[in-house]
C-alpha positions in Angstrom: 42.4 -34.6 8.1 40.1 -37.4 8.9 37.8 -38.7 6.3 34.4 -39.9 7.4 32.2 -42.2 5.4 28.3 -42.6 6.0 25.8 -45.4 5.4 22.1 -45.4 6.2 18.8 -46.4 5.0 16.3 -44.8 2.3 13.8 -44.6 5.1 15.8 -42.1 6.9 17.0 -41.5 10.4 14.8 -41.4 13.5 14.8 -38.3 15.5 17.1 -40.0 18.1 19.5 -41.1 15.3 19.7 -37.5 14.0 20.4 -36.1 17.4 23.2 -38.7 18.1 24.7 -38.1 14.5 24.8 -34.3 15.2 26.6 -35.0 18.5 29.0 -37.5 17.0 30.1 -35.2 14.2 30.5 -32.2 16.5 33.0 -34.3 18.6 35.1 -35.4 15.4 37.5 -33.3 13.7 37.2 -34.2 10.1 37.9 -32.7 6.6 35.9 -34.9 4.3 32.5 -36.5 4.5 31.6 -39.2 2.1 28.1 -40.5 1.4 26.0 -42.4 -1.1 23.8 -39.7 -2.5 20.5 -41.5 -1.7 17.2 -40.2 -0.4 16.7 -40.8 3.2 19.6 -41.1 5.6 22.3 -39.9 3.1 20.3 -36.9 2.4 19.7 -36.1 6.0 23.3 -36.4 6.9 24.3 -34.2 3.8 21.9 -31.5 4.9 23.5 -31.6 8.5 27.2 -31.7 7.2 26.7 -29.0 4.4 26.5 -26.2 6.7 30.0 -26.8 8.1 33.4 -26.2 6.7 34.0 -29.8 5.5 34.2 -30.9 1.9 31.3 -33.3 1.0 32.2 -36.2 -1.4 29.2 -37.9 -3.1 29.2 -41.5 -4.4 26.1 -41.8 -6.6 24.6 -45.0 -7.5 24.0 -45.9 -11.2 20.3 -46.8 -10.5 19.0 -43.3 -10.2 15.4 -44.2 -8.7 16.4 -43.4 -5.1 19.2 -40.8 -5.8 18.9 -37.6 -3.8 19.7 -34.1 -5.2 22.8 -33.3 -3.1 25.1 -30.3 -3.8 28.4 -32.1 -3.2 31.9 -30.6 -3.5 33.0 -33.6 -5.5 30.9 -36.3 -7.2 32.5 -39.6 -7.9 31.7 -41.9 -11.0 28.3 -43.7 -10.4 28.6 -47.4 -9.3 26.2 -50.0 -8.4 25.1 -49.9 -4.7 27.5 -52.5 -3.2 30.4 -51.3 -5.2 29.7 -47.7 -4.3 29.5 -48.5 -0.6 32.8 -50.2 -0.8 34.3 -47.1 -2.5 33.1 -45.1 0.5 34.7 -47.4 3.0 37.9 -47.6 1.0 38.0 -43.8 0.8 37.6 -43.1 4.5 39.0 -44.0 7.9 35.8 -43.9 9.9 32.3 -45.2 9.1 29.0 -44.0 10.7 26.0 -46.0 10.1 22.5 -45.6 10.8 20.8 -48.9 10.3 17.0 -49.4 10.4 17.1 -52.7 12.4 19.5 -55.2 14.1 22.0 -56.7 11.7 20.5 -58.6 8.8 22.0 -60.2 5.6 20.0 -58.5 2.9 20.8 -54.8 3.8 23.0 -52.4 2.2 23.7 -50.6 5.3 24.9 -53.8 7.1 26.7 -54.9 4.1 28.7 -51.8 4.2 29.4 -52.2 8.0 30.7 -55.8 7.4 32.9 -54.6 4.7 34.3 -51.8 7.1 34.8 -54.5 9.8 37.0 -56.5 7.0 39.0 -53.5 6.3 39.5 -52.7 10.1 37.8 -49.3 10.0 36.6 -47.5 13.0 32.8 -47.9 13.0 30.1 -46.0 14.9 26.7 -47.6 14.7 23.9 -45.3 15.6 20.9 -47.4 16.6 17.2 -46.2 16.2 17.1 -45.5 19.8 20.0 -43.1 19.4 22.4 -45.3 21.3 25.9 -45.3 19.7 27.9 -48.4 19.6 31.5 -48.4 18.5 33.6 -51.1 16.9 
């Protein structure tokens, strides 16, 4: 079964991003959902996914200030943000990203997308407007 990774910002998804995320995951058959266990977008995605029959894998950060209380089925060993994000990409076939802006250099979300590109993963970027682009 397909494994999906997720990355997003601490500021959370917009209403349009949430709607597009819900539509996207409804259309995908997958068995695992991996996220970074932070407040904002990770927590929102977790809450949407947790009502399904999918296994949720949490990849917590070592820096706990922005960590969300998520009831995951499996919690991996904590790692620094960038290492944790790479682990999410490495463990999955698809990445869903909900960035806050156009691509920028100093963004964990965009850094994760760039790493997924290098690893030739299927990527769905849900823009703030709710528009979904695929790579």
